[in-house]
C-alpha positions, 0 to 999 in steps of 0.5 A, a space after each residue: 826847413 832847409 837853410 837856403 829857404 830860411 835865408 830867402 825868408 829872412 832876406 825877404 822880410 828884411 827887404 819888406 821892412 827896409 821898404 816900409 821904413 824908407 816910406 814911414 809914416 807914409 803908406 806905400 805899395 809893396 810888391 815882389 820887386 821890393 825883395 828883388 823878385 821878378 814878376 811871372 812871365 805872363 805878367 802883362 799890362 791891361 788898359 782899362 778906362 785910360 788907366 793902366 792896371 798890371 795883372 798877372 795871370 800866373 804869379 811866379 812862385 817868388 811872388 806867391 812866397 812874397 805875398 805869403 810873407 806879407 800876409 803873415 807879417 800883417 797877421 802878426 801885427 807887424 804891418 797893415 795894408 789897405 788892399 791886396 791885388 795880384 800879390 801887390 799890397 797897397 797902403 802898406 805901413 809898419 805898425 808900432 810893433 814892427 817899429 819896435 822890432 826894427 829897433 832891435 835888429 842890427 844895422 845891415 
């Protein structure tokens, strides 16, 4: 793995944990925006039953990268979420294991 990719990985994880810590213990919604990534160019709003739902026909590579990391963190038991929809994670909250990890990290 090239160093630049590793830095992107670390920066994304840091952004995810920071977002989860800010809302803890209240579950939050995670999307690629928390890591500073923009949605794909085809990202558009669709109005159904008077409720706006955002969907993406073609999520960007950054959105996929972000979603893969969130899924990996969940598989490693650092966080849990209720639902995934188009690279967006609803009801995300840090687990006790995630909190213990954050306590060991230096403040940045």
